[in-house]
GUPA-9086 format. One record per residue: residue number from 1; y, x, z negated of N, C-alpha, C in turn. Coordinates in steps of 0.001 Angstrom, whole numbers, plus 500000, padded with zeros to 6 digits. Each point is the difference from the previous one (the first is absolute). Layout:
n NUM; nv Y; nu X; nw Z; cav Y; cau X; caw Z; cv Y; cu X; cw Z
...
// end
This chain:
n 1; nv 498807; nu 500838; nw 500000; cav 501193; cau 499162; caw 500000; cv 501245; cu 500874; cw 500000
n 2; nv 500967; nu 499603; nw 500773; cav 501281; cau 500706; caw 500027; cv 500752; cu 499717; cw 498714
n 3; nv 500838; nu 500963; nw 499622; cav 500810; cau 499840; caw 498793; cv 501459; cu 500233; cw 500345
n 4; nv 500861; nu 499307; nw 499279; cav 501431; cau 500226; caw 500130; cv 500516; cu 500480; cw 498647
n 5; nv 501176; nu 500587; nw 499999; cav 500592; cau 500426; caw 498736; cv 501311; cu 499266; cw 499760
n 6; nv 500275; nu 499770; nw 498732; cav 501218; cau 499343; caw 499554; cv 500617; cu 500916; cw 498950
n 7; nv 501311; nu 500200; nw 500072; cav 500685; cau 500827; caw 499006; cv 500604; cu 499125; cw 498917
n 8; nv 499761; nu 500409; nw 498750; cav 500674; cau 499383; caw 498858; cv 500794; cu 501104; cw 499318
n 9; nv 501028; nu 499616; nw 499248; cav 500969; cau 500970; caw 499494; cv 500127; cu 499950; cw 498486
n 10; nv 500248; nu 501186; nw 499407; cav 500250; cau 500064; caw 498572; cv 501511; cu 499996; cw 499743
n 11; nv 500380; nu 500105; nw 498731; cav 501409; cau 499925; caw 499603; cv 500855; cu 501105; cw 500616
n 12; nv 499356; nu 501111; nw 500397; cav 500715; cau 501157; caw 500532; cv 499892; cu 500073; cw 501530
n 13; nv 499629; nu 498882; nw 500616; cav 499842; cau 499876; caw 501460; cv 498900; cu 500886; cw 500577
n 14; nv 499061; nu 500422; nw 499175; cav 498830; cau 500709; caw 500511; cv 499000; cu 498948; cw 500451
n 15; nv 499436; nu 500215; nw 501185; cav 499071; cau 499006; caw 500526; cv 498552; cu 500394; cw 499725
n 16; nv 499167; nu 498985; nw 499906; cav 498561; cau 500147; caw 499887; cv 499404; cu 499181; cw 501133
n 17; nv 499091; nu 500587; nw 500758; cav 499363; cau 499270; caw 501093; cv 498735; cu 499305; cw 499497
n 18; nv 499917; nu 498723; nw 500307; cav 498857; cau 499181; caw 499626; cv 499200; cu 499711; cw 501265
n 19; nv 498722; nu 500341; nw 499998; cav 499137; cau 499691; caw 501149; cv 499488; cu 498578; cw 499879
n 20; nv 500101; nu 499283; nw 501109; cav 499569; cau 498611; caw 500035; cv 498936; cu 499851; cw 501088
n 21; nv 498859; nu 499394; nw 499687; cav 498955; cau 499820; caw 501009; cv 500340; cu 498854; cw 500954
n 22; nv 501031; nu 500229; nw 500805; cav 500462; cau 499008; caw 500975; cv 500539; cu 500758; cw 501201
n 23; nv 499854; nu 499404; nw 501177; cav 500511; cau 500688; caw 501193; cv 501494; cu 499823; cw 500162
n 24; nv 500567; nu 498876; nw 499510; cav 501442; cau 499766; caw 500087; cv 500416; cu 498910; cw 499016
n 25; nv 501294; nu 499692; nw 499974; cav 500544; cau 499047; caw 499020; cv 499464; cu 498584; cw 500173
n 26; nv 499454; nu 499679; nw 501165; cav 499475; cau 498643; caw 500201; cv 498819; cu 499698; cw 499074
n 27; nv 499393; nu 501034; nw 499429; cav 498872; cau 499802; caw 499085; cv 500436; cu 499884; cw 498542
n 28; nv 501318; nu 500105; nw 499747; cav 500516; cau 499887; caw 498636; cv 500484; cu 498576; cw 499762
n 29; nv 499495; nu 499386; nw 498946; cav 500384; cau 498635; caw 499617; cv 501316; cu 499998; cw 499230
n 30; nv 500085; nu 500865; nw 498980; cav 501205; cau 500060; caw 499174; cv 500002; cu 501275; cw 499170
n 31; nv 501190; nu 500348; nw 499516; cav 500184; cau 501176; caw 499154; cv 500728; cu 499552; cw 498740
n 32; nv 499386; nu 500256; nw 498851; cav 500606; cau 499700; caw 498712; cv 500579; cu 501293; cw 499449
n 33; nv 501305; nu 500018; nw 499720; cav 500672; cau 501220; caw 499546; cv 500626; cu 499759; cw 498629
n 34; nv 499691; nu 500894; nw 499068; cav 500693; cau 500082; caw 498716; cv 500785; cu 501293; cw 500024
n 35; nv 501211; nu 499974; nw 499477; cav 500762; cau 501233; caw 499845; cv 500031; cu 500284; cw 498500
n 36; nv 499345; nu 501110; nw 499620; cav 499912; cau 500405; caw 498596; cv 500704; cu 501340; cw 499827
n 37; nv 501048; nu 500009; nw 499217; cav 500773; cau 501229; caw 499763; cv 500384; cu 500683; cw 501312
n 38; nv 500298; nu 499196; nw 501017; cav 500424; cau 500527; caw 501292; cv 498863; cu 500357; cw 500939
n 39; nv 498754; nu 499819; nw 499588; cav 498841; cau 500327; caw 500830; cv 499396; cu 498723; cw 500581
n 40; nv 499650; nu 500047; nw 501292; cav 499322; cau 498857; caw 500617; cv 498518; cu 500029; cw 499621
n 41; nv 499526; nu 498877; nw 499491; cav 498594; cau 499807; caw 499670; cv 499597; cu 498635; cw 500532
n 42; nv 498713; nu 499722; nw 500054; cav 499566; cau 498679; caw 500421; cv 498700; cu 500059; cw 500755
n 43; nv 499828; nu 499028; nw 500904; cav 498787; cau 499982; caw 500806; cv 500240; cu 499304; cw 501332
n 44; nv 499186; nu 500396; nw 500957; cav 500048; cau 499460; caw 501356; cv 498747; cu 499157; cw 500192
n 45; nv 500173; nu 498769; nw 500492; cav 498868; cau 499114; caw 500261; cv 499790; cu 499931; cw 501505
n 46; nv 498792; nu 500356; nw 500431; cav 499663; cau 499897; caw 501415; cv 499496; cu 498596; cw 500303
n 47; nv 500024; nu 499623; nw 501261; cav 499565; cau 498660; caw 500397; cv 498515; cu 499773; cw 499731
n 48; nv 499223; nu 501080; nw 499851; cav 498583; cau 499852; caw 499674; cv 499771; cu 499868; cw 498495
n 49; nv 501086; nu 499982; nw 499202; cav 499911; cau 499815; caw 498555; cv 499995; cu 501286; cw 499196
n 50; nv 499828; nu 501131; nw 500634; cav 499989; cau 501281; caw 499290; cv 501391; cu 500299; cw 499452
n 51; nv 500058; nu 500548; nw 498781; cav 501261; cau 500369; caw 499364; cv 500054; cu 501507; cw 499796
n 52; nv 501142; nu 500603; nw 500329; cav 500218; cau 501426; caw 499836; cv 501165; cu 500183; cw 499025
n 53; nv 499730; nu 500603; nw 498858; cav 501039; cau 500244; caw 499010; cv 500781; cu 501252; cw 500366
n 54; nv 501268; nu 500045; nw 499594; cav 500809; cau 501196; caw 500202; cv 500941; cu 500212; cw 498827
n 55; nv 500368; nu 501258; nw 499799; cav 500951; cau 500388; caw 498967; cv 500651; cu 501290; cw 500467
n 56; nv 501303; nu 500000; nw 500154; cav 500710; cau 501175; caw 500508; cv 500111; cu 501114; cw 498967
n 57; nv 499646; nu 499726; nw 498752; cav 500111; cau 501025; caw 498959; cv 498656; cu 500228; cw 499337
n 58; nv 499731; nu 501251; nw 499706; cav 498793; cau 500330; caw 499270; cv 500288; cu 500406; cw 498563
n 59; nv 501280; nu 499960; nw 499620; cav 500347; cau 500494; caw 498655; cv 501165; cu 499237; cw 499377
n 60; nv 499981; nu 498687; nw 500064; cav 501072; cau 499193; caw 499409; cv 499844; cu 499991; cw 498482
n 61; nv 501046; nu 500362; nw 499272; cav 499945; cau 500032; caw 498534; cv 500202; cu 498595; cw 499435
n 62; nv 500973; nu 499270; nw 500536; cav 500281; cau 498629; caw 499583; cv 500008; cu 499118; cw 501242
n 63; nv 499561; nu 498764; nw 499837; cav 500001; cau 499054; caw 501117; cv 501046; cu 498924; cw 499740
n 64; nv 501229; nu 500276; nw 500409; cav 501065; cau 499004; caw 499904; cv 499920; cu 499116; cw 501229
n 65; nv 499891; nu 498710; nw 499796; cav 499864; cau 499053; caw 501104; cv 501358; cu 499799; cw 500658
n 66; nv 500094; nu 500395; nw 501291; cav 501248; cau 499883; caw 500747; cv 500000; cu 498829; cw 500966
n 67; nv 498862; nu 499362; nw 500202; cav 499928; cau 498853; caw 500892; cv 498708; cu 499986; cw 500789
n 68; nv 499778; nu 498888; nw 500689; cav 498811; cau 499875; caw 500834; cv 500311; cu 499068; cw 501168
n 69; nv 499195; nu 500106; nw 501043; cav 500175; cau 499144; caw 501168; cv 498731; cu 500034; cw 500845
n 70; nv 499895; nu 499037; nw 500914; cav 498843; cau 499890; caw 500883; cv 500495; cu 500041; cw 501441
n 71; nv 499290; nu 500759; nw 500833; cav 500337; cau 500122; caw 501418; cv 498912; cu 499301; cw 500804
n 72; nv 500413; nu 499121; nw 500913; cav 499056; cau 499256; caw 500857; cv 500545; cu 499925; cw 501426
n 73; nv 499133; nu 499642; nw 500926; cav 500415; cau 499721; caw 501381; cv 500628; cu 501193; cw 500686
n 74; nv 501028; nu 499720; nw 500803; cav 500625; cau 501073; caw 500782; cv 500784; cu 500985; cw 499129
n 75; nv 500218; nu 499654; nw 498737; cav 500677; cau 500922; caw 499090; cv 499119; cu 501202; cw 499652
n 76; nv 498680; nu 499887; nw 500159; cav 499092; cau 501101; caw 499669; cv 500334; cu 501238; cw 500828
n 77; nv 500122; nu 499847; nw 501302; cav 500314; cau 501150; caw 500869; cv 501371; cu 500574; cw 499658
n 78; nv 500973; nu 499148; nw 499689; cav 501334; cau 500482; caw 499640; cv 499964; cu 500785; cw 498697
n 79; nv 499206; nu 499538; nw 499037; cav 499875; cau 500698; caw 498721; cv 499363; cu 501374; cw 500219
n 80; nv 498927; nu 500038; nw 500784; cav 499308; cau 501258; caw 500270; cv 500894; cu 500970; cw 500764
n 81; nv 500779; nu 499508; nw 500952; cav 500841; cau 500858; caw 500840; cv 501308; cu 500432; cw 499336
n 82; nv 500383; nu 499346; nw 498906; cav 501262; cau 500335; caw 499329; cv 499951; cu 501436; cw 499484
n 83; nv 501133; nu 500698; nw 500109; cav 500090; cau 501412; caw 499598; cv 501229; cu 500212; cw 499111
n 84; nv 499893; nu 500931; nw 499037; cav 501179; cau 500327; caw 499184; cv 501102; cu 500567; cw 500888
n 85; nv 501258; nu 499643; nw 499711; cav 501053; cau 500463; caw 500892; cv 501272; cu 500454; cw 499300
n 86; nv 500298; nu 499481; nw 498838; cav 501322; cau 500295; caw 499437; cv 499971; cu 500731; cw 498665
n 87; nv 498853; nu 500530; nw 499598; cav 499907; cau 500748; caw 498754; cv 499743; cu 499148; cw 498770
n 88; nv 500124; nu 498680; nw 500125; cav 499694; cau 499118; caw 498867; cv 498493; cu 500005; cw 499751
n 89; nv 499585; nu 499600; nw 498815; cav 498573; cau 499876; caw 499708; cv 499421; cu 498937; cw 500908
n 90; nv 499096; nu 500423; nw 500884; cav 499545; cau 499115; caw 501066; cv 499168; cu 498833; cw 499486
n 91; nv 499275; nu 500166; nw 498908; cav 499223; cau 498873; caw 499473; cv 500935; cu 498848; cw 499614
n 92; nv 501178; nu 500326; nw 499434; cav 500975; cau 498956; caw 499674; cv 500627; cu 499428; cw 501265
n 93; nv 500305; nu 500873; nw 500935; cav 500623; cau 499557; caw 501244; cv 499059; cu 499068; cw 500770
n 94; nv 498725; nu 500379; nw 500094; cav 499039; cau 499158; caw 500728; cv 499804; cu 498674; cw 499265
n 95; nv 500014; nu 500038; nw 498662; cav 499915; cau 498761; caw 499221; cv 501156; cu 499067; cw 500368
n 96; nv 501205; nu 500549; nw 500078; cav 501169; cau 499191; caw 500372; cv 499881; cu 499485; cw 501432
n 97; nv 499549; nu 500858; nw 500908; cav 499888; cau 499619; caw 501412; cv 499104; cu 498785; cw 500190
n 98; nv 498951; nu 499894; nw 499187; cav 499007; cau 498958; caw 500221; cv 500017; cu 498887; cw 498963
n 99; nv 501019; nu 499976; nw 499144; cav 500124; cau 498876; caw 499067; cv 501360; cu 499324; cw 500057
n 100; nv 501033; nu 500710; nw 500400; cav 501339; cau 499417; caw 500005; cv 500338; cu 499433; cw 501376
n 101; nv 499681; nu 498753; nw 500211; cav 500396; cau 499334; caw 501227; cv 499091; cu 500232; cw 501192
n 102; nv 498910; nu 500748; nw 499840; cav 499113; cau 500227; caw 501133; cv 499113; cu 498770; cw 500191
n 103; nv 499895; nu 499571; nw 501242; cav 499136; cau 498882; caw 500345; cv 499061; cu 500463; cw 501109
n 104; nv 498758; nu 499538; nw 499944; cav 499041; cau 500363; caw 501039; cv 500581; cu 499622; cw 501366
n 105; nv 499976; nu 500944; nw 500913; cav 500531; cau 499771; caw 501341; cv 501363; cu 500618; cw 500225
n 106; nv 500667; nu 500480; nw 498923; cav 501284; cau 500676; caw 500191; cv 499814; cu 501194; cw 500918
n 107; nv 500949; nu 500234; nw 500858; cav 499887; cau 501091; caw 500959; cv 500684; cu 501287; cw 499536
n 108; nv 500810; nu 499928; nw 498948; cav 500633; cau 501219; caw 499513; cv 499174; cu 500597; cw 498865
n 109; nv 500466; nu 501106; nw 499415; cav 499245; cau 500702; caw 498975; cv 500302; cu 499517; cw 498589
n 110; nv 500712; nu 498943; nw 499801; cav 500300; cau 499619; caw 498622; cv 500499; cu 498646; cw 499832
// end
């Protein structure tokens, strides 16, 4: 089976690549994201029911809950393709991009 990779980010904008047993985003049902102390954590649900957990940090001392959100539909590809750009903590920026006014089908990045 082909695999794709998805990048998740920690509080310091360091990325971790997560391998997903899917050929492309069409096999992803939804992505559940928690932001803990600036680190993206959560799990990806494939359309076949398989769940892949992820955590951008391997050494979090405290888990301060910064928010959570779910990505579905055409927003999945936009979430995966989003890249850090302005020096801000990207986990917070991506959280804002996909919770503040974003509706499935929007053609812009936020």
